[in-house]
C-alpha positions as a Markdown table, in Angstrom:
| # | Residue | x | y | z |
|---|---|---|---|---|
| 1 | Unk | -18.0 | -47.4 | -2.5 |
| 2 | Unk | -16.6 | -44.8 | -4.9 |
| 3 | Unk | -18.4 | -42.1 | -3.0 |
| 4 | Unk | -16.9 | -43.1 | 0.3 |
| 5 | Unk | -13.6 | -43.3 | -1.2 |
| 6 | Unk | -13.8 | -39.8 | -2.6 |
| 7 | Unk | -15.3 | -38.6 | 0.7 |
| 8 | Unk | -12.3 | -40.0 | 2.5 |
| 9 | Unk | -10.1 | -38.4 | 0.1 |
| 10 | Unk | -11.8 | -35.1 | 0.6 |
| 11 | Unk | -11.4 | -35.2 | 4.3 |
| 12 | Unk | -7.7 | -36.0 | 3.8 |
| 13 | Unk | -7.4 | -32.9 | 1.6 |
| 14 | Unk | -9.2 | -30.8 | 4.2 |
| 15 | Unk | -6.8 | -32.0 | 6.8 |
| 16 | Unk | -3.8 | -31.0 | 4.5 |
| 17 | Unk | -5.1 | -27.5 | 4.2 |
| 18 | Unk | -5.3 | -27.2 | 8.0 |
| 19 | Unk | -1.6 | -28.2 | 8.5 |
| 20 | Unk | 1.1 | -25.5 | 8.5 |
| 21 | Unk | 3.1 | -25.1 | 5.3 |
| 22 | Unk | 6.1 | -26.8 | 6.6 |
| 23 | Unk | 4.1 | -29.7 | 8.0 |
| 24 | Unk | 2.1 | -30.3 | 4.7 |
| 25 | Unk | 2.9 | -33.2 | 2.7 |
| 26 | Unk | 3.7 | -32.9 | -1.0 |
| 27 | Unk | 1.2 | -34.5 | -3.4 |
| 28 | Unk | 3.8 | -37.2 | -4.1 |
| 29 | Unk | 3.9 | -38.0 | -0.5 |
| 30 | Unk | -0.1 | -38.0 | 0.0 |
| 31 | Unk | -1.2 | -39.6 | -3.3 |
| 32 | Unk | 0.1 | -42.4 | -5.3 |
| 33 | Unk | 0.0 | -42.2 | -9.0 |
| 34 | Unk | -3.0 | -44.6 | -9.3 |
| 35 | Unk | -4.9 | -42.4 | -6.8 |
| 36 | Unk | -4.2 | -39.3 | -8.7 |
| 37 | Unk | -5.7 | -40.9 | -12.0 |
| 38 | Unk | -8.9 | -41.8 | -10.2 |
| 39 | Unk | -9.4 | -38.2 | -9.1 |
| 40 | Unk | -12.1 | -36.1 | -11.0 |
| 41 | Unk | -11.0 | -33.1 | -12.8 |
| 42 | Unk | -12.4 | -30.8 | -10.2 |
| 43 | Unk | -10.8 | -32.4 | -7.4 |
| 44 | Unk | -7.6 | -32.6 | -9.2 |
| 45 | Unk | -7.7 | -28.8 | -10.0 |
| 46 | Unk | -8.4 | -28.2 | -6.3 |
| 47 | Unk | -5.5 | -30.4 | -5.4 |
| 48 | Unk | -3.2 | -28.7 | -7.9 |
| 49 | Unk | -4.3 | -25.2 | -6.7 |
| 50 | Unk | -3.7 | -26.2 | -3.2 |
| 51 | Unk | -0.4 | -27.8 | -3.8 |
| 52 | Unk | 0.7 | -24.7 | -5.9 |
| 53 | Unk | -0.3 | -22.4 | -3.1 |
| 54 | Unk | 1.5 | -24.6 | -0.7 |
| 55 | Unk | 4.6 | -24.4 | -2.8 |
| 56 | Unk | 4.3 | -20.8 | -3.3 |
| 57 | Unk | 3.9 | -20.2 | 0.4 |
| 58 | Unk | 7.0 | -22.3 | 1.1 |
| 59 | Unk | 8.8 | -20.4 | -1.6 |
| 60 | Unk | 7.7 | -17.1 | -0.2 |
| 61 | Unk | 8.9 | -18.1 | 3.3 |
| 62 | Unk | 12.1 | -19.4 | 1.9 |
| 63 | Unk | 12.5 | -16.1 | -0.1 |
| 64 | Unk | 11.7 | -14.2 | 2.9 |
| 65 | Unk | 14.1 | -16.1 | 5.0 |
| 66 | Unk | 16.8 | -15.6 | 2.3 |
| 67 | Unk | 16.1 | -11.9 | 2.1 |
| 68 | Unk | 16.4 | -11.6 | 5.9 |
| 69 | Unk | 19.7 | -13.5 | 5.8 |
| 70 | Unk | 20.8 | -11.3 | 2.9 |
| 71 | Unk | 19.9 | -8.3 | 4.8 |
| 72 | Unk | 21.6 | -9.4 | 7.9 |
| 73 | Unk | 24.8 | -10.4 | 6.0 |
| 74 | Unk | 26.3 | -6.9 | 6.0 |
| 75 | Unk | 25.6 | -6.5 | 9.7 |
| 76 | Unk | 27.0 | -9.9 | 10.5 |
| 77 | Unk | 30.0 | -9.1 | 8.3 |
| 78 | Unk | 30.4 | -5.8 | 10.1 |
| 79 | Unk | 30.2 | -7.6 | 13.5 |
| 80 | Unk | 32.7 | -10.1 | 12.2 |
| 81 | Unk | 34.9 | -7.4 | 11.0 |
| 82 | Unk | 34.8 | -5.6 | 14.3 |
| 83 | Unk | 35.4 | -8.7 | 16.2 |
| 84 | Unk | 38.4 | -9.4 | 13.8 |
| 85 | Unk | 39.7 | -5.9 | 14.4 |
| 86 | Unk | 39.2 | -6.2 | 18.2 |
| 87 | Unk | 40.9 | -9.6 | 18.1 |
| 88 | Unk | 43.8 | -8.1 | 16.0 |
| 89 | Unk | 44.1 | -5.3 | 18.4 |
| 90 | Unk | 44.1 | -7.6 | 21.4 |
| 91 | Unk | 46.7 | -9.8 | 19.7 |
| 92 | Unk | 48.8 | -6.7 | 19.0 |
| 93 | Unk | 48.4 | -5.5 | 22.6 |
| 94 | Unk | 49.2 | -8.9 | 23.9 |
| 95 | Unk | 52.2 | -9.0 | 21.5 |
| 96 | Unk | 53.4 | -5.6 | 22.9 |
| 97 | Unk | 53.0 | -6.8 | 26.4 |
| 98 | Unk | 54.6 | -10.0 | 25.7 |
| 99 | Unk | 57.5 | -8.2 | 23.9 |
| 100 | Unk | 57.8 | -5.7 | 26.8 |
| 101 | Unk | 57.7 | -8.5 | 29.4 |
| 102 | Unk | 60.5 | -10.3 | 27.3 |
| 103 | Unk | 62.6 | -7.2 | 27.3 |
| 104 | Unk | 62.0 | -6.7 | 31.0 |
| 105 | Unk | 62.9 | -10.3 | 31.7 |
| 106 | Unk | 66.0 | -10.0 | 29.5 |
| 107 | Unk | 66.9 | -6.8 | 31.3 |
| 108 | Unk | 66.3 | -8.5 | 34.7 |
| 109 | Unk | 68.3 | -11.6 | 33.6 |
| 110 | Unk | 71.2 | -9.3 | 32.5 |
| 111 | Unk | 71.1 | -7.4 | 35.8 |
| 112 | Unk | 71.2 | -10.7 | 37.7 |
| 113 | Unk | 73.8 | -12.0 | 35.5 |
| 114 | Unk | 75.9 | -8.8 | 36.2 |
| 115 | Unk | 75.1 | -9.0 | 39.9 |
| 116 | Unk | 76.1 | -12.7 | 40.1 |
| 117 | Unk | 79.3 | -11.9 | 38.2 |
| 118 | Unk | 80.0 | -9.0 | 40.5 |
| 119 | Unk | 79.3 | -11.2 | 43.5 |
| 120 | Unk | 81.5 | -13.9 | 42.1 |
| 121 | Unk | 84.4 | -11.3 | 41.7 |
| 122 | Unk | 83.8 | -10.1 | 45.3 |
| 123 | Unk | 83.9 | -13.7 | 46.6 |
| 124 | Unk | 87.0 | -14.2 | 44.7 |
| 125 | Unk | 88.6 | -11.1 | 46.1 |
| 126 | Unk | 87.4 | -11.9 | 49.6 |
| 127 | Unk | 88.8 | -15.5 | 49.3 |
| 128 | Unk | 92.2 | -13.9 | 48.2 |
| 129 | Unk | 92.1 | -11.5 | 51.1 |
| 130 | Unk | 91.2 | -14.3 | 53.6 |
| 131 | Unk | 94.0 | -16.3 | 52.1 |
| 132 | Unk | 96.4 | -13.4 | 52.4 |
| 133 | Unk | 95.2 | -12.7 | 56.0 |
| 134 | Unk | 95.7 | -16.4 | 56.9 |
| 135 | Unk | 99.2 | -16.3 | 55.4 |
| 136 | Unk | 99.9 | -13.2 | 57.4 |
| 137 | Unk | 98.5 | -14.7 | 60.5 |
| 138 | Unk | 100.6 | -17.8 | 60.1 |
| 139 | Unk | 103.6 | -15.7 | 59.4 |
| 140 | Unk | 102.8 | -13.7 | 62.6 |
| 141 | Unk | 102.2 | -16.9 | 64.5 |
| 142 | Unk | 105.6 | -18.2 | 63.4 |
| 143 | Unk | 107.1 | -14.8 | 64.1 |
| 144 | Unk | 105.7 | -14.7 | 67.5 |
| 145 | Unk | 106.9 | -18.2 | 68.1 |
| 146 | Unk | 110.3 | -17.2 | 67.0 |
| 147 | Unk | 110.2 | -14.1 | 69.3 |
| 148 | Unk | 109.0 | -16.3 | 72.2 |
| 149 | Unk | 111.8 | -18.7 | 71.6 |
| 150 | Unk | 114.2 | -15.8 | 71.5 |
| 151 | Unk | 112.7 | -14.3 | 74.7 |
| 152 | Unk | 113.0 | -17.7 | 76.4 |
| 153 | Unk | 116.7 | -18.0 | 75.2 |
| 154 | Unk | 117.3 | -14.5 | 76.4 |
| 155 | Unk | 115.7 | -15.1 | 79.7 |
| 156 | Unk | 117.8 | -18.3 | 79.9 |
| 157 | Unk | 120.9 | -16.3 | 79.1 |
| 158 | Unk | 120.0 | -13.5 | 81.6 |
| 159 | Unk | 119.2 | -16.1 | 84.2 |
| 160 | Unk | 122.5 | -17.9 | 83.6 |
| 161 | Unk | 124.2 | -14.6 | 83.8 |
| 162 | Unk | 122.5 | -13.7 | 87.1 |
| 163 | Unk | 123.2 | -17.0 | 88.4 |
| 164 | Unk | 126.9 | -16.6 | 87.5 |
| 165 | Unk | 127.0 | -13.2 | 89.0 |
| 166 | Unk | 125.1 | -14.4 | 92.2 |
| 167 | Unk | 127.2 | -17.5 | 92.4 |
| 168 | Unk | 129.8 | -15.8 | 94.6 |
| 169 | Unk | 127.3 | -13.5 | 96.5 |
| 170 | Unk | 126.5 | -13.6 | 100.1 |
| 171 | Unk | 123.5 | -11.8 | 101.6 |
| 172 | Unk | 123.7 | -10.4 | 105.0 |
| 173 | Unk | 120.3 | -9.8 | 106.7 |
| 174 | Unk | 119.7 | -7.6 | 109.7 |
| 175 | Unk | 122.5 | -5.0 | 109.4 |
| 176 | Unk | 121.0 | -1.6 | 110.6 |
| 177 | Unk | 120.7 | 1.2 | 108.1 |
| 178 | Unk | 123.6 | 3.7 | 108.3 |
| 179 | Unk | 126.0 | 1.4 | 110.2 |
| 180 | Unk | 128.2 | 1.3 | 107.1 |
| 181 | Unk | 128.9 | 5.0 | 107.2 |
| 182 | Unk | 132.2 | 4.6 | 109.3 |
| 183 | Unk | 133.9 | 1.6 | 107.6 |
| 184 | Unk | 131.7 | 1.0 | 104.5 |
| 185 | Unk | 130.0 | -2.3 | 103.8 |
| 186 | Unk | 133.3 | -4.0 | 103.1 |
| 187 | Unk | 134.6 | -3.0 | 106.4 |
| 188 | Unk | 131.4 | -4.2 | 108.2 |
| 189 | Unk | 131.8 | -7.6 | 106.5 |
| 190 | Unk | 135.4 | -7.9 | 107.7 |
| 191 | Unk | 134.1 | -7.0 | 111.1 |
| 192 | Unk | 131.5 | -9.8 | 110.9 |
| 193 | Unk | 134.2 | -12.4 | 110.0 |
| 194 | Unk | 136.5 | -11.2 | 112.8 |
| 195 | Unk | 133.6 | -11.3 | 115.3 |
| 196 | Unk | 132.2 | -14.7 | 114.3 |
| 197 | Unk | 134.9 | -16.5 | 112.5 |
| 198 | Unk | 138.4 | -15.4 | 113.7 |
| 199 | Unk | 140.1 | -18.1 | 111.7 |
| 200 | Unk | 138.6 | -16.8 | 108.5 |
| 201 | Unk | 139.4 | -13.2 | 109.2 |
| 202 | Unk | 143.1 | -14.0 | 109.0 |
| 203 | Unk | 142.7 | -15.8 | 105.6 |
| 204 | Unk | 144.1 | -13.3 | 103.2 |
| 205 | Unk | 142.7 | -15.0 | 100.2 |
| 206 | Unk | 139.1 | -14.0 | 101.1 |
| 207 | Unk | 138.7 | -10.8 | 99.1 |
| 208 | Unk | 135.5 | -8.8 | 98.6 |
| 209 | Unk | 135.0 | -7.7 | 94.9 |
| 210 | Unk | 131.8 | -5.6 | 95.5 |
| 211 | Unk | 129.3 | -4.8 | 98.3 |
| 212 | Unk | 126.1 | -3.0 | 98.1 |
| 213 | Unk | 122.6 | -2.8 | 99.7 |
| 214 | Unk | 119.5 | -4.0 | 97.8 |
| 215 | Unk | 117.2 | -2.4 | 96.7 |
| 216 | Unk | 119.3 | 0.6 | 95.9 |
| 217 | Unk | 116.7 | 3.1 | 97.2 |
| 218 | Unk | 115.8 | 3.0 | 100.9 |
| 219 | Unk | 112.0 | 3.0 | 101.6 |
| 220 | Unk | 111.3 | 5.0 | 104.8 |
| 221 | Unk | 108.0 | 3.0 | 105.3 |
| 222 | Unk | 110.0 | -0.2 | 105.4 |
| 223 | Unk | 110.6 | -1.5 | 109.0 |
| 224 | Unk | 113.4 | -3.9 | 108.4 |
| 225 | Unk | 116.8 | -2.7 | 106.9 |
| 226 | Unk | 117.7 | -3.5 | 103.4 |
| 227 | Unk | 119.9 | -6.6 | 102.6 |
| 228 | Unk | 123.7 | -6.3 | 102.2 |
| 229 | Unk | 125.0 | -8.2 | 99.1 |
| 230 | Unk | 128.7 | -9.1 | 99.3 |
| 231 | Unk | 130.3 | -10.3 | 96.1 |
| 232 | Unk | 133.4 | -12.4 | 96.8 |
| 233 | Unk | 136.1 | -13.4 | 94.2 |
| 234 | Unk | 135.6 | -17.1 | 94.3 |
| 235 | Unk | 132.7 | -19.6 | 95.0 |
| 236 | Unk | 135.1 | -21.6 | 97.2 |
| 237 | Unk | 135.4 | -18.7 | 99.8 |
| 238 | Unk | 131.6 | -18.2 | 99.7 |
| 239 | Unk | 130.9 | -21.9 | 100.5 |
| 240 | Unk | 133.5 | -21.9 | 103.2 |
| 241 | Unk | 131.9 | -18.8 | 105.0 |
| 242 | Unk | 128.4 | -20.2 | 104.7 |
| 243 | Unk | 129.6 | -23.6 | 106.1 |
| 244 | Unk | 131.1 | -21.8 | 109.1 |
| 245 | Unk | 127.7 | -19.9 | 109.5 |
| 246 | Unk | 125.7 | -23.0 | 109.5 |
| 247 | Unk | 127.9 | -24.6 | 112.1 |
| 248 | Unk | 128.0 | -21.5 | 114.4 |
| 249 | Unk | 124.2 | -20.9 | 113.8 |
| 250 | Unk | 124.2 | -17.7 | 115.8 |
| 251 | Unk | 125.8 | -14.9 | 113.8 |
| 252 | Unk | 126.2 | -11.4 | 115.4 |
| 253 | Unk | 127.4 | -8.0 | 114.5 |
| 254 | Unk | 128.4 | -5.9 | 117.5 |
| 255 | Unk | 126.3 | -8.2 | 119.6 |
| 256 | Unk | 123.1 | -7.9 | 117.5 |
| 257 | Unk | 121.8 | -11.0 | 115.7 |
| 258 | Unk | 122.2 | -11.1 | 111.9 |
| 259 | Unk | 122.0 | -13.7 | 109.2 |
| 260 | Unk | 124.3 | -14.9 | 106.4 |
| 261 | Unk | 122.7 | -16.6 | 103.4 |
| 262 | Unk | 123.7 | -17.5 | 99.9 |
| 263 | Unk | 122.6 | -15.6 | 96.8 |
| 264 | Unk | 120.8 | -18.5 | 95.2 |
| 265 | Unk | 120.5 | -19.2 | 91.5 |
| 266 | Unk | 116.8 | -18.6 | 90.2 |
| 267 | Unk | 116.0 | -22.4 | 90.2 |
| 268 | Unk | 116.9 | -22.7 | 93.9 |
| 269 | Unk | 115.0 | -19.5 | 94.7 |
| 270 | Unk | 112.0 | -20.8 | 93.1 |
| 271 | Unk | 112.3 | -24.1 | 94.9 |
| 272 | Unk | 112.7 | -22.3 | 98.3 |
| 273 | Unk | 109.6 | -20.2 | 97.5 |
| 274 | Unk | 107.6 | -23.3 | 96.8 |
| 275 | Unk | 108.1 | -24.5 | 100.4 |
| 276 | Unk | 106.8 | -21.1 | 101.9 |
| 277 | Unk | 103.0 | -22.1 | 102.0 |
| 278 | Unk | 103.8 | -25.5 | 103.6 |
| 279 | Unk | 106.2 | -24.0 | 106.1 |
| 280 | Unk | 103.5 | -21.4 | 107.1 |
| 281 | Unk | 101.0 | -24.0 | 107.8 |
| 282 | Unk | 103.6 | -26.0 | 109.8 |
| 283 | Unk | 104.6 | -22.9 | 111.7 |
| 284 | Unk | 100.9 | -22.4 | 112.7 |
| 285 | Unk | 101.0 | -26.0 | 114.1 |
| 286 | Unk | 104.2 | -25.2 | 116.1 |
| 287 | Unk | 106.1 | -27.8 | 114.0 |
| 288 | Unk | 109.2 | -25.4 | 113.9 |
| 289 | Unk | 109.7 | -25.5 | 110.2 |
| 290 | Unk | 113.0 | -24.3 | 108.6 |
| 291 | Unk | 114.0 | -24.0 | 105.0 |
| 292 | Unk | 117.5 | -25.4 | 104.7 |
| 293 | Unk | 120.4 | -24.8 | 102.2 |
| 294 | Unk | 119.9 | -25.0 | 99.4 |
| 295 | Unk | 116.0 | -25.8 | 99.1 |
| 296 | Unk | 115.2 | -28.5 | 101.8 |
| 297 | Unk | 112.2 | -28.3 | 104.3 |
| 298 | Unk | 113.0 | -29.3 | 107.9 |
| 299 | Unk | 110.3 | -29.6 | 110.7 |
| 300 | Unk | 109.6 | -31.4 | 113.9 |
| 301 | Unk | 107.1 | -34.3 | 113.8 |
| 302 | Unk | 106.3 | -36.5 | 116.8 |
| 303 | Unk | 109.5 | -35.3 | 118.5 |
| 304 | Unk | 111.7 | -36.0 | 115.5 |
| 305 | Unk | 113.3 | -33.6 | 113.0 |
| 306 | Unk | 112.4 | -34.6 | 109.4 |
| 307 | Unk | 114.0 | -33.2 | 106.3 |
| 308 | Unk | 112.7 | -33.4 | 102.8 |
| 309 | Unk | 114.2 | -32.5 | 99.5 |
| 310 | Unk | 111.0 | -32.7 | 97.4 |
| 311 | Unk | 107.2 | -32.3 | 97.9 |
| 312 | Unk | 106.7 | -35.9 | 96.6 |
| 313 | Unk | 108.8 | -37.2 | 99.4 |
| 314 | Unk | 106.8 | -35.1 | 101.9 |
| 315 | Unk | 103.5 | -36.5 | 100.4 |
| 316 | Unk | 104.7 | -40.1 | 100.7 |
| 317 | Unk | 105.7 | -39.5 | 104.3 |
| 318 | Unk | 102.4 | -37.7 | 105.2 |
| 319 | Unk | 100.4 | -40.6 | 103.8 |
| 320 | Unk | 101.9 | -42.7 | 106.6 |
| 321 | Unk | 101.0 | -40.1 | 109.3 |
| 322 | Unk | 97.3 | -39.3 | 109.4 |
| 323 | Unk | 97.6 | -36.3 | 111.6 |
| 324 | Unk | 100.3 | -34.7 | 109.6 |
| 325 | Unk | 98.2 | -35.6 | 106.4 |
| 326 | Unk | 95.2 | -33.9 | 107.8 |
| 327 | Unk | 97.3 | -30.6 | 108.5 |
| 328 | Unk | 98.9 | -30.6 | 105.1 |
| 329 | Unk | 95.8 | -31.9 | 103.1 |
| 330 | Unk | 94.6 | -28.4 | 101.8 |
| 331 | Unk | 98.0 | -26.9 | 101.0 |
| 332 | Unk | 99.2 | -30.1 | 99.3 |
| 333 | Unk | 95.9 | -30.3 | 97.2 |
| 334 | Unk | 96.2 | -26.6 | 96.2 |
| 335 | Unk | 99.8 | -27.1 | 95.2 |
| 336 | Unk | 98.8 | -30.1 | 93.0 |
| 337 | Unk | 96.1 | -28.0 | 91.3 |
| 338 | Unk | 98.4 | -25.1 | 90.8 |
| 339 | Unk | 101.0 | -27.4 | 89.1 |
| 340 | Unk | 98.3 | -28.9 | 86.9 |
| 341 | Unk | 97.2 | -25.5 | 85.7 |
| 342 | Unk | 100.8 | -24.5 | 84.9 |
| 343 | Unk | 101.1 | -27.8 | 83.0 |
| 344 | Unk | 98.0 | -27.1 | 80.9 |
| 345 | Unk | 99.2 | -23.5 | 80.1 |
| 346 | Unk | 102.5 | -24.9 | 78.8 |
């Protein structure tokens, strides 16, 4: 039994010698104290030698490893130093870049601030200019309104003056040009009164204040003679002469037919002009239209003479006469539109 035990122990020792140094177990690991005591001196010596060699080998490897590490330390330190220097350079470069970017951003912000301030000042100036222009425009509008009001007042004054001047005027139509060379226009008017109204010719109160042709210059291309304007002293005499002319109807001068009409105020003239289109349509339909004094329309309808003072009355009458309504439909409709546009402009 002891021999087998020693044999097994020898095999175990041989196995230990075959293992690598780092894999070999220390004697304290392989053998217990009681086992070591049982060993023979020779085996123990071999064991100790083997253990010592193992320790030496491990120590040598450790020493070699330490030496290698010691040798590599300067290089590693150099690498670390280089890396540290490179990192420091990179940090410095980044710091410079960051600082430069900060300066650029600050400069850009300052420029933007200045630009915004300048724009703000321009906006304020523009608003002030716009406000001034609006004030001026309002002043101009008010000034124009005052001027328009003054113009309307002046037109009204001028119209009133013209109406006052024309209030005593009589127009004589159809007197040939040059006939006044012998007696003058006042003499011709006296001749008209004597030829047509013998009773008025003896009335010494009928006095002519002024007589002239209108327009002042004679147009050679004009086929009809210019009108003769007779300005009397009083309106009473004018109305008296026109009344006699309406009663006599046919007025002549040296046998030639002429016409006597009043010099109407502007409102009456406008009212008479507004009948012209309707009178033209009725004339084309043989309705014998006439514009009576001062601004009435007269025409023949169904064998009767109808007289109207306003277009509204004419519309109401035409609504009861389909044939007349058909004749006047277009002209009355256009008149309604025209008055509507004038109302909108006002």
